[in-house]
C-alpha positions in Angstrom: 79.7 38.6 105.3 80.4 35.0 105.1 84.3 33.8 104.9 84.0 32.4 101.6 82.2 35.3 100.2 84.7 37.8 101.5 87.7 35.7 100.1 86.0 35.8 96.6 85.7 39.6 96.9 89.1 39.8 97.8 90.2 37.6 95.0 88.1 39.5 92.4 89.4 42.7 93.7 92.9 41.3 93.3 92.3 40.2 89.8 90.7 43.9 88.8 93.6 45.9 90.5 96.5 43.0 89.6 98.8 45.5 87.9 98.8 48.1 90.6 99.1 45.4 93.1 102.2 43.8 91.4 104.0 47.0 90.8 103.6 47.5 94.8 104.7 44.2 95.7 107.6 44.4 93.3 108.8 47.7 95.0 108.7 45.9 98.5 110.6 43.2 97.5 113.1 45.0 95.9 113.3 46.9 98.9 114.2 44.0 100.9 116.7 42.6 98.6 118.3 46.2 98.6 118.5 46.1 102.2 120.1 42.7 102.4 122.6 43.5 99.4 123.9 46.4 101.4 124.2 44.5 104.5 126.1 42.0 102.7 128.4 44.7 101.3 129.3 46.3 104.9 130.4 42.6 105.6 133.0 42.9 103.0 131.3 41.1 100.1 131.5 42.5 96.5 128.3 44.0 95.2 127.8 40.9 92.7 128.4 38.6 95.5 126.3 40.4 98.1 123.2 40.6 95.6 123.4 36.6 95.1 123.5 36.2 98.8 120.5 38.4 99.4 118.6 36.4 96.9 119.3 33.0 98.4 118.6 34.5 101.7 115.2 36.0 100.6 114.4 32.8 99.1 113.7 33.3 95.4 112.0 36.6 94.7 110.1 35.3 91.4 108.6 32.5 93.1 107.4 34.5 96.0 105.9 37.1 93.7 104.0 34.3 92.1 103.0 32.8 95.1 101.5 36.5 96.1 99.8 37.1 92.8 98.0 33.4 93.1 97.0 34.0 96.4 95.0 37.1 95.8 93.9 36.8 92.4 91.5 33.8 90.5 94.2 31.7 88.6 91.5 30.1 86.5 90.1 33.5 85.2 93.4 34.8 84.8 94.6 31.9 82.7 91.3 32.0 80.8 91.7 35.9 80.2 95.8 35.1 78.9 94.3 32.4 76.8 91.6 34.7 75.2 94.6 37.0 74.8 96.6 34.7 73.1 93.9 33.5 71.0 93.3 37.0 69.7 97.0 37.3 68.6 96.8 34.1 66.8 93.9 34.6 65.0 95.4 38.3 63.9 98.5 36.4 62.7 95.9 34.2 60.4 93.9 37.1 58.9 92.7 35.0 55.7 91.6 32.0 57.9 90.2 34.5 60.5 88.0 36.4 58.2 86.6 33.3 56.4 85.7 31.6 59.6 84.2 34.7 61.3 82.4 35.4 58.2 81.0 31.9 57.9 80.1 32.0 61.5 78.5 35.2 61.3 76.0 34.3 58.6 75.4 30.8 60.4 74.7 32.2 63.6 72.8 35.5 61.9 70.6 33.2 59.9 69.7 31.1 63.2 68.9 34.4 65.0 66.9 35.9 62.4 64.5 32.6 62.1 64.4 32.4 65.9 63.3 36.2 66.1 60.4 35.3 63.8 59.6 31.9 65.1 59.9 33.2 68.8 57.6 36.1 68.1 55.1 33.6 66.9 55.5 30.5 68.6 57.3 31.4 71.7 56.6 35.0 73.2 53.6 34.9 75.6 50.4 36.6 74.7 49.9 39.8 76.8 47.2 38.8 79.3 47.3 37.4 82.4 47.8 33.6 82.8 47.7 33.3 79.2 47.9 29.6 79.3 44.6 29.1 81.1 42.8 30.8 78.1 41.4 28.9 75.1 39.6 29.3 72.2 36.1 27.6 71.5 34.8 26.7 68.0 31.7 24.9 66.6 32.2 21.8 64.2 29.7 20.1 62.1 30.6 17.4 59.9 27.6 17.8 57.5 28.7 21.2 56.8 32.7 20.2 56.8 33.1 22.6 59.7 36.3 21.5 61.8 36.8 25.1 63.6 34.0 27.4 62.9 32.9 30.5 64.7 30.1 30.1 67.2 26.3 31.2 67.0 25.2 33.7 69.4 22.6 31.6 71.2 24.9 28.8 71.6 27.5 31.2 73.1 25.3 32.1 75.4 24.3 28.8 76.7 28.0 27.9 77.0 28.1 30.8 79.4 25.6 29.8 81.4 25.9 26.0 81.5 29.7 25.6 81.8 31.4 24.6 85.0 34.8 24.8 83.4 35.4 28.6 82.9 35.6 31.5 85.0 34.3 33.3 82.0 33.4 33.2 78.4 34.0 36.4 76.1 33.1 37.1 72.5 34.2 39.1 69.6 32.3 39.8 66.0 33.9 37.7 63.3 32.0 38.8 60.2 34.6 37.9 57.7 37.7 35.4 57.3 40.0 38.3 56.4 42.5 39.1 59.0 41.4 39.6 62.4 37.9 40.3 61.6 37.7 43.9 62.6 35.5 46.2 60.7 35.9 49.8 59.1 34.7 52.4 61.4 35.7 56.2 60.4 36.7 58.8 62.9 35.6 62.4 62.0 36.1 65.6 63.8 39.9 65.5 63.7 40.7 66.9 60.2 40.2 64.4 57.2 38.2 60.9 58.0 40.3 58.6 59.3 39.6 54.9 58.6 39.9 52.5 61.7 39.8 49.0 62.5 37.1 48.5 65.1 36.1 45.3 66.7 32.5 44.8 68.3 33.1 42.8 71.8 31.3 41.5 74.6 31.4 43.6 77.9 33.2 40.8 79.8 35.9 40.2 77.3 38.9 42.2 78.8 37.8 40.6 82.1 38.2 37.2 80.6 41.7 38.1 78.8 42.8 39.6 82.3 43.6 42.8 80.5 43.7 45.9 82.6 43.4 49.5 81.2 46.5 51.9 80.9 44.0 54.8 81.5 40.4 54.7 82.6 38.5 51.4 82.4 36.8 48.7 80.2 33.4 47.7 79.5 30.8 46.6 81.9 28.4 43.7 81.3 25.6 46.2 81.1 27.2 48.1 78.1 27.1 45.1 75.8 23.6 45.6 74.8 21.6 47.9 72.8 21.1 51.5 74.1 24.1 51.2 76.3 26.8 50.6 74.0 28.3 53.8 72.9 31.2 53.5 74.8 34.9 52.6 73.1 38.4 51.8 74.5 41.3 52.9 72.4 44.6 51.0 71.7 47.8 52.6 72.7 48.8 53.3 69.4 45.5 55.3 68.2 45.8 57.1 71.5 49.1 58.3 70.1 48.6 58.9 66.6 45.2 60.1 66.5 45.2 61.7 69.9 48.6 62.6 70.7 48.7 61.0 73.8 46.0 63.1 75.6 45.5 61.8 79.1 42.3 63.6 79.3 40.9 61.7 76.4 39.2 59.4 78.9 35.7 60.9 79.3 35.6 62.9 76.0 33.2 61.9 73.2 34.4 61.1 69.6 32.6 60.4 66.4 32.9 57.2 64.8 31.0 56.3 61.7 28.5 59.3 62.3 27.8 58.5 66.1 29.2 59.7 69.2 30.9 57.3 71.6 32.4 58.2 74.9 36.2 57.0 75.5 36.2 55.1 78.7 39.9 53.6 78.5 43.1 53.4 76.7 44.9 49.9 76.6 48.6 49.2 77.3 51.2 49.5 74.6 51.8 45.9 74.7 48.0 45.0 74.2 46.5 43.6 71.1 43.3 41.5 70.5 42.9 39.4 68.5 45.3 41.2 66.2 47.5 44.1 66.2 45.7 45.8 63.2 42.4 46.5 65.7 42.5 50.2 67.0 39.3 50.6 68.8 37.0 48.3 70.7 33.3 48.8 71.3 30.5 46.6 72.7 28.4 44.5 70.6 25.0 46.7 71.1 22.8 43.5 70.9 19.5 43.0 71.9 19.0 40.3 74.6 16.6 38.4 72.6 19.0 38.3 69.5 21.8 36.7 71.5 19.5 34.1 73.0 17.7 33.1 70.1 19.9 33.4 67.1 21.3 29.9 66.3 21.4 29.8 62.7 23.7 32.2 62.0 27.4 32.2 62.8 29.4 35.3 63.4 31.0 35.2 66.9 34.7 34.4 68.0 34.6 32.9 71.5 37.8 33.1 74.1 37.2 31.6 77.8 39.3 31.3 80.5 39.9 28.2 82.5 39.0 27.4 86.1 42.0 27.1 88.5 42.3 23.4 88.8 40.4 22.4 85.7 42.5 20.8 83.1 42.1 21.5 79.4 40.4 17.9 79.0 38.2 18.5 81.5 37.2 21.8 80.2 36.9 20.1 76.7 34.6 17.1 77.8 32.4 19.7 79.7 31.9 21.6 76.7 31.3 18.3 74.7 28.7 17.7 76.9 26.9 20.9 76.4 26.9 20.6 72.8 25.1 17.2 73.0 22.6 18.6 75.1 22.0 21.5 72.9 21.8 19.3 69.8 19.0 17.4 71.8 17.3 20.4 72.7 17.6 22.3 69.4 17.9 19.6 66.6 16.4 22.0 64.2 19.8 24.0 64.2 22.5 22.0 66.2 22.3 18.5 64.5 25.8 17.3 64.7 27.2 20.5 66.1 30.1 19.9 68.4 32.9 22.1 69.8 36.5 22.2 69.3 38.7 23.7 72.0 42.5 25.1 71.2 44.7 26.9 73.5 44.7 30.6 72.8 48.3 31.0 71.8 48.1 27.6 70.0 45.1 28.6 67.8 46.7 31.9 66.7 50.1 30.4 65.8 48.7 27.1 64.0 48.6 28.6 60.3 52.2 29.7 60.3 53.3 26.9 62.8 54.6 24.4 59.9 56.7 26.9 57.8 58.3 28.3 60.7 59.0 24.7 62.1 60.4 24.2 58.3 62.5 27.3 58.7 63.7 26.4 61.9 64.7 23.0 61.0 66.6 24.4 57.9 68.7 27.0 59.8 69.9 24.2 62.4 71.0 22.3 59.2 72.5 25.6 58.1 74.2 25.9 61.4 75.6 22.3 61.4 76.7 22.7 57.7 78.5 26.0 59.1 80.2 24.3 62.0 81.4 21.3 60.1 82.9 23.9 57.7 84.8 25.6 60.3 85.6 22.3 62.0 87.2 21.5 58.6 89.3 24.9 58.6 90.6 24.1 61.8 92.1 20.7 60.6 94.0 22.7 57.7 95.1 25.2 60.4 96.2 22.4 62.8 98.3 21.2 60.2 100.3 24.7 59.9 100.5 25.1 63.6 102.4 21.7 64.3 105.6 23.4 64.9 103.9 25.9 67.4 102.3 23.2 69.4 105.3 20.8 69.4 107.3 24.0 70.9 104.6 24.4 73.5 104.6 20.8 74.4 108.3 20.7 74.7 108.1 23.8 77.1 105.9 21.7 79.3 102.5 22.3 78.3 100.1 19.2 78.8 97.5 18.1 76.5 94.9 19.5 78.6 96.5 23.0 78.7 96.8 23.0 75.0 93.0 21.6 74.5 92.0 24.3 76.6 93.7 26.9 74.5 92.6 25.6 71.0 88.8 25.5 72.4 89.3 29.3 73.7 90.4 30.4 70.3 87.5 28.6 68.8 85.2 30.8 71.5 87.0 33.9 70.5 86.2 33.1 66.7 82.5 32.4 67.6 82.0 35.3 69.8 83.2 37.8 67.0 81.2 36.0 64.4 78.1 35.6 66.6 78.5 39.3 67.2 78.3 40.3 63.5 75.7 37.7 63.2 73.4 39.3 65.7 73.9 42.6 63.8 72.8 40.7 60.2 69.9 39.6 62.3 68.7 42.8 63.3 69.1 44.0 59.8 67.3 40.9 58.7 64.3 42.0 61.0 64.1 45.4 59.2 63.9 43.8 55.8 61.2 41.2 56.9 59.1 43.8 58.6 59.3 46.3 55.8 59.1 44.0 52.8 57.4 40.5 54.1 55.2 42.1 56.7 52.3 40.1 55.3 54.3 37.1 55.9 54.0 37.5 59.8 50.7 37.1 61.6 48.9 40.0 63.0 49.2 38.9 66.4 53.1 38.7 66.1 55.7 41.6 66.4 59.2 40.6 65.4 61.6 42.1 67.8 65.6 42.1 68.6 65.2 42.0 72.3 67.1 40.6 75.0 65.4 37.0 74.4 66.9 36.9 70.9 70.2 38.4 72.1 70.5 35.8 74.7 69.8 33.2 71.7 72.8 34.6 69.7 75.1 34.3 72.7 74.1 30.6 73.3 74.8 29.7 69.4 78.1 31.6 69.8 78.9 29.7 72.7 77.3 26.1 71.6 79.2 26.3 68.1 82.6 26.1 69.5 81.7 23.0 71.1 80.3 21.7 67.9 82.9 22.5 65.7 86.1 22.8 68.1 86.2 19.6 70.2 87.0 17.2 67.2 89.9 19.5 65.8 91.0 20.4 69.0 91.2 16.8 70.2 93.1 15.7 66.9 95.5 18.9 66.9 96.3 18.5 70.5 97.4 14.7 70.6 101.2 14.4 71.3 101.8 12.4 68.1 100.0 15.1 66.1 102.2 17.9 67.7 105.4 16.3 67.3 105.7 15.0 63.9 104.0 15.6 60.7 103.9 11.6 59.8 102.0 10.0 56.9 99.9 8.1 59.4 98.9 11.5 60.7 98.1 13.0 57.5 96.0 10.1 56.4 93.9 10.5 59.4 93.5 14.0 59.3 92.4 13.6 55.7 90.0 10.7 56.6 88.5 13.0 59.4 87.8 15.9 56.8 86.3 13.8 54.4 84.0 12.5 56.9 83.3 16.2 57.6 82.7 17.3 53.7 80.4 14.1 53.5 78.2 15.6 56.3 78.1 19.1 54.7 76.9 17.6 51.5 74.4 15.2 53.0 73.0 18.2 55.1 73.3 20.7 52.0 71.5 18.0 49.7 68.4 17.9 52.3 68.4 21.7 52.1 68.7 21.9 48.3 65.9 19.2 47.5 63.5 21.3 50.3 64.3 24.4 48.4 63.8 22.9 45.0 60.4 21.7 46.2 59.2 25.0 47.3 60.5 26.7 44.2 58.5 24.3 42.0 55.4 24.4 44.2 55.7 28.7 44.0 55.9 28.4 40.3 53.0 26.1 40.0 51.2 28.6 42.4 52.1 31.5 40.0 50.7 29.8 37.0 47.3 29.2 38.4 44.6 30.8 36.8 42.9 33.2 39.7 39.6 33.5 37.7 39.8 36.9 36.8 42.5 39.3 35.0 44.4 41.1 37.6 46.4 43.6 35.2 45.2 47.3 35.0 43.0 47.2 37.8 42.7 48.6 41.2 40.4 48.0 44.4 39.3 49.6 47.4 36.5 49.0 50.1 34.0 51.4 51.0 31.8 51.4 54.0 28.7 53.3 54.8 28.3 54.5 58.4 24.8 52.9 59.3 24.2 56.6 61.1 23.6 58.3 58.1 22.8 55.5 55.6 20.1 53.8 57.8 18.1 51.7 55.3 19.1 49.8 52.4 17.7 51.8 49.6 20.1 55.1 51.1 22.7 52.7 50.9 22.2 51.6 47.2 21.8 55.2 46.3 25.0 56.2 47.5 27.0 53.0 46.3 25.3 53.6 42.9 26.4 57.3 42.8 30.1 56.3 43.7 30.0 53.7 40.9 28.6 56.3 38.5 31.1 58.9 39.0 33.9 56.2 39.0 33.2 55.3 35.6 33.3 58.8 34.4 37.0 59.0 35.6 39.7 59.2 32.4 40.9 55.6 31.3 38.2 53.9 33.2 37.2 50.9 31.2 34.6 49.2 33.7 33.4 49.7 37.4 31.9 47.1 39.6 31.8 46.4 43.4 31.4 43.0 45.5 30.6 42.2 49.1 34.0 40.1 49.1 36.9 40.5 46.8 38.5 37.1 45.3 41.3 35.8 47.3 39.9 37.5 50.6 37.9 34.5 52.1 34.1 35.2 52.1 31.5 36.7 54.2 28.7 34.2 54.9 27.4 30.8 54.2 23.8 29.0 54.5 21.7 26.1 53.4 20.4 26.2 49.5 17.3 23.9 48.6 17.4 22.8 44.9 13.8 22.8 43.2 13.0 19.3 42.6 14.8 17.6 45.4 13.0 15.7 48.1 12.1 17.7 51.4 15.3 16.0 53.1 17.9 16.9 50.5 19.4 19.9 50.5 22.8 21.7 50.0 24.8 23.1 53.0 27.6 25.9 53.3 26.9 27.8 49.9 28.8 31.1 49.9 26.7 34.2 49.3 28.1 37.4 47.4 26.5 40.5 46.4 27.7 42.3 43.5 26.9 45.3 41.2 25.9 44.2 37.6 29.4 45.4 36.4 31.7 43.6 38.7 32.0 40.5 36.3 32.7 42.7 33.6 35.5 44.9 35.7 36.9 41.9 37.2 37.4 39.9 33.8 35.6 37.0 35.2 34.5 34.8 32.3 30.4 34.0 31.5 29.9 30.2 30.8 26.4 30.8 30.2 23.5 33.0 30.5 23.9 36.4 31.4 25.3 38.5 34.4 23.0 40.9 36.3 21.3 44.0 34.5 20.0 47.3 35.7 16.5 45.9 35.8 17.4 43.4 38.4 15.8 45.5 41.4 13.9 44.8 44.6 10.7 45.0 43.1 11.6 42.1 40.5 11.7 38.3 40.9 15.1 37.8 42.7 17.9 36.2 40.5 21.2 34.7 40.7 24.6 34.3 39.0 26.3 30.9 40.3 29.9 30.0 39.7 31.5 26.8 38.2 31.8 25.0 41.3 28.4 25.3 42.6 27.0 24.2 39.0 29.2 21.2 39.2 28.3 19.9 42.6 24.7 21.0 42.9 23.7 20.3 39.2 25.8 17.0 38.4 25.6 16.0 34.5 23.6 19.2 33.5 25.4 21.5 31.2 25.9 25.0 32.0 23.0 26.3 29.6 20.7 23.7 31.1 21.3 25.0 34.7 20.2 28.5 33.6 16.7 28.8 34.4 16.8 26.6 37.3 15.6 27.6 40.7 17.3 27.9 44.3 16.0 28.5 47.7 18.6 30.0 50.2 17.4 27.8 53.2 16.1 24.4 54.0 13.1 23.0 52.3 11.1 23.8 55.8 12.1 27.4 55.8 9.9 28.1 52.5 12.4 30.7 51.6 11.8 32.4 48.1 12.5 30.6 44.9 15.7 32.5 43.2 16.3 32.0 39.6 19.7 31.1 38.1 20.3 33.7 35.3 23.9 32.8 34.5 26.9 30.6 35.3 30.1 32.2 35.6 33.7 30.8 35.9 35.3 30.0 39.4 37.2 33.1 41.0 40.0 31.8 43.7 38.5 32.9 47.4 40.7 31.4 49.8 44.0 31.4 47.9 45.5 29.8 44.7 46.4 26.9 46.3 42.7 26.1 47.5 39.8 25.3 45.3 36.7 27.7 44.8 33.7 26.9 47.1 30.1 26.9 45.7 28.9 30.4 45.5 26.0 32.1 44.4 26.1 35.9 43.7 22.9 38.4 44.1 22.4 42.0 42.6 23.3 44.5 45.2 20.2 46.3 44.3 18.1 42.9 45.4 20.4 42.1 48.4 22.4 45.1 50.0 25.6 44.5 51.6 27.9 47.2 53.6 30.5 47.4 53.1 31.4 46.8 49.3 34.7 46.6 47.6 34.9 48.7 44.1 37.1 47.2 41.3 38.1 49.8 38.7 39.6 48.5 35.8 41.7 51.5 33.9 44.5 52.5 31.3 45.9 55.1 33.8 48.7 54.4 36.6 47.4 53.2 40.0 48.5 56.2 41.8 46.4 58.6 39.7 43.6 56.0 39.7 43.4 56.2 43.5 43.9 59.9 43.6 40.7 60.2 41.1 38.7 57.6 43.1 39.0 59.6 46.4 37.9 62.8 44.6 35.1 61.1 43.3 34.2 59.6 46.7 34.4 62.7 48.6 32.3 64.3 45.8 29.3 61.9 47.3 30.2 62.2 51.1 33.3 64.1 52.1 33.2 61.8 55.5 34.1 58.7 53.5 37.4 57.0 52.9 39.0 54.5 51.0 40.6 51.4 52.6 42.1 48.1 51.6 43.6 49.9 48.4 45.3 47.7 46.3 45.7 46.8 42.7 44.5 43.3 41.8 48.4 42.4 41.0 48.9 43.3 44.8 45.9 41.0 46.1 47.3 38.1 43.8 50.9 38.6 45.0 49.6 39.4 48.6 47.8 35.8 48.5 51.2 34.2 47.9 53.6 36.0 50.2 53.8 33.2 52.7 54.9 30.9 49.9 57.1 33.3 48.5 58.7 34.3 51.8 59.5 30.7 53.1 60.8 29.8 49.8 63.2 32.6 49.5 64.3 32.0 52.9 64.8 28.2 52.0 66.5 28.8 48.9 69.0 31.2 50.4 70.0 29.0 53.2 70.6 26.1 50.6 72.6 28.4 48.4 74.6 29.3 51.4 75.0 25.4 52.0 76.0 24.6 48.9 78.4 27.1 48.8 79.9 26.1 52.1 80.2 22.7 50.9 81.9 23.6 47.9 84.5 25.5 50.2 84.9 22.4 52.3 85.6 20.0 49.3 88.0 22.9 47.8 89.6 22.8 51.2 90.0 19.0 51.3 91.2 18.9 47.9 94.0 21.5 48.4 95.2 19.9 51.6 95.3 16.5 49.4 97.3 18.2 47.0 99.7 20.0 49.4 100.3 16.6 51.2 100.9 14.5 48.4 102.8 17.0 46.1 106.2 15.1 46.1 103.9 12.0 44.7 102.4 13.8 42.0 106.0 15.2 41.1 107.1 11.8 41.1 104.1 10.5 38.8 104.8 13.4 36.4 108.3 12.5 36.1 107.5 8.9 35.5 105.4 10.0 32.4 102.0 10.1 33.8 99.6 12.4 31.8 98.3 15.4 33.4 94.9 14.4 32.5 95.4 11.4 34.7 96.3 13.3 37.4 93.3 15.4 37.1 91.2 12.4 37.3 92.9 11.3 40.5 92.2 14.5 42.1 88.6 15.0 40.9 88.1 11.2 42.0 89.5 11.9 45.4 87.3 15.2 45.9 84.1 13.2 44.5 84.1 10.2 46.8 83.0 12.0 49.8 80.7 13.8 47.6 79.2 10.8 46.5 78.6 9.4 50.0 77.4 12.5 51.5 74.6 12.8 48.4 73.5 9.4 48.9 72.6 9.8 52.7 71.7 13.3 52.2 68.8 12.2 49.5 67.8 9.2 51.7 67.3 12.0 54.7 65.6 14.5 52.0 63.0 11.7 51.4 62.4 11.3 55.2 62.3 15.0 55.9 60.6 16.3 52.9 57.4 14.5 53.6 57.1 16.9 56.5 56.4 19.5 54.2 53.3 17.9 52.4 51.2 20.9 53.6 53.4 23.6 52.2 53.6 22.1 48.7 51.3 22.6 45.7 51.6 20.9 42.7 54.3 18.5 43.6 54.6 15.7 45.9 57.5 15.4 48.5 59.2 12.7 46.6 59.5 14.9 43.3 61.9 13.2 41.0 62.7 16.4 39.0 63.3 18.2 42.4 65.8 15.6 43.5 67.2 15.4 40.0 67.9 19.2 39.9 69.3 19.5 43.7 71.5 16.5 42.9 72.7 18.2 39.5 73.4 21.3 41.3 75.2 19.9 43.8 77.6 17.6 41.3 78.5 21.0 39.2 79.2 22.9 42.3 81.5 19.8 43.3 83.0 19.5 40.2 83.7 23.3 40.2 85.1 23.0 43.7 87.6 20.1 42.6 88.4 21.8 39.3 91.4 24.4 40.6 93.2 21.9 42.9 93.1 19.4 40.1 94.5 21.8 37.9 97.4 22.8 40.6 98.6 19.2 40.7 98.7 18.8 36.9 101.1 21.9 37.1 103.4 20.4 39.6 107.3 20.8 38.8 108.7 17.6 39.4 112.2 19.1 40.3 110.8 21.4 42.8 108.5 18.9 44.1 111.2 16.3 44.6 113.6 18.9 46.0 111.4 20.0 49.0 111.8 16.7 50.9 
């Protein structure tokens, strides 16, 4: 062992066993002194003289003990421990100050830690794949269709795989809808009641591209992605535990999914997910080679690729762009202006919530600074009351550095105590968020209170004293500050506290303005007409297994029977079904030709939905012209369609709704020779992508003429939702006992869920702003209380000379509002700069909304005036005789 390491180990051992060593050494010293004393007594000295001579000869036992103690210990560590013990005693002597400071720090550190736990889960925690930085998502772009990041066509994906030089592998997965992760419903039977599962079709190489190894068994092979060899499945860890009890022999067993048998070949680890944590199992595509190599017009594949070692993101992007240009030249019919867009996989997942989380992180940073400014203000007040104590320590020989270290140690003790409570609050906040605001958390993220979050809370606890403790400690430890209570020192302390209050006010007004903007935005959002009547209606999704319902006619009969049975339930007023429920995105889009236009003039990206005749009535969607579907609109009759208001306005400019009825469309390009479809009705828009997004051109076809599976049923009823769902389950089981209801929700829940993100960030920012204004009020109150206490004698003289209480009241309030006015001016200017970054989070208001700024300023003014009132009233009640007698 190196000498320095042996010495360090010895010192640490001495520090740990210091008490025992000190007692042993004390006994040894005392033994030597006793022997010397006895020797001097034998020489004829008295006991007192003998003891004195023994001490003189020994050389000072106290100094020897201290030298011995220092040689075997670490003085810096020991003095630090002494400072901590002293700081703890000092804080116990001021319980009111300690409780307020610790509670304030707990709020600031707890809020910061809670937001970090969410932001870290979304933005920082690495994805559970091998070398996740090498993974990218590949999208298709097309300005003609207003695509900026669209899913890919199978044939384009196949060409990307064979032509690229930048990736070790390119995998794909089915993305048939824009709702959630894109996973579809599969039904597990043979294990009691049918279980609705979220399953995802993937390419055979997807797990290899991700670099994800199974916990049990294996993943898919390339050959298993093709038709005829695709009856295999890989289970998620959660499904393996919940449905199969963690049975290790599950690998190799056959399970029944939606009426078809699948061999379980593997189980993924607990931490694995793809693309969202709602996916419970994965199965291969099961496509034919011909489909994958020829289908360029429909787009339904999400694509993930892994960069080769040494290939940069920019090189991969240039490579793919060149391939897209070649495909455009080779297939102009389908790939005109079809480009590519690459994103790092993690960045792509986090792109949606990134702006909101960065906003909340900035807000909690401002709150943390406000907390620190408030604690600094408290410490300055406490420093005045400790003047005598610090003066005595200075007189006993303590230098400024020693006093400064002691004060900073007290700040650290305070901050660690507050941080500990704050960490507990953050853990409780995580539970609340995951239980009541889980829809606001992206599907790929899991909010955890893990070691990273703990270290973050610890880091804040150690950084906070440097922010709030340095200035008060420097001020309090100055020799002139600890030696007198001069008027100059008081004025300097007062000015410093005014600066801190102005800082708190400035930061608070930024948070307040941001919160009011989001609250006004949320209010406008809640007032948006979704295009349907949300009250007294339930919805649920039904997926018919293709193994038992192989052809469209069989599916239509089953869905029609379910709809008929639902209509017979007590209290049901109307029933309908649709391929995509409002506010849940869309399923598919395509080109549209308008009769009478030129052969080169056609519309792109029309959204298509299939509904039953009762859907519009069940949803409460207004009919603007013509009619909706009827029972006679069947496959053997001429095709008809109902269009929404957005399609009518964009495709038939200048025509009235009534004039549009009877016009004909063809769902395809002019050269495709698609059959003509007659418009029989125009209905009001229903919101599709969100209440804050405009409705897109949409056409509705009758389920009888264009079957889609699954369908979402809407039941308008007068009975309670629980009873309505129970009745619906019974009626569905009467048609097929192996069917299960999924995505059950009332229409009110659907609307509320679409606003969950906005409500989540508004609630958090409003809470931060409220805490900030409260802390600013405490700061204002503290400054004025200090002002009144320092100038009590002056107040008494003024009253004795005839000053009116009202004048004193105005004087004190004016003193308090001066830093408030300065801070508010700075804060409003800062708010103008900061809130422009929130543009994408606002709806119906601009970042510089006068009403929001006026409300925030008025709230601050009212709170500031209320904080000034009590000290001002106290000043008017000063007894002149008592005030004069104090000095």
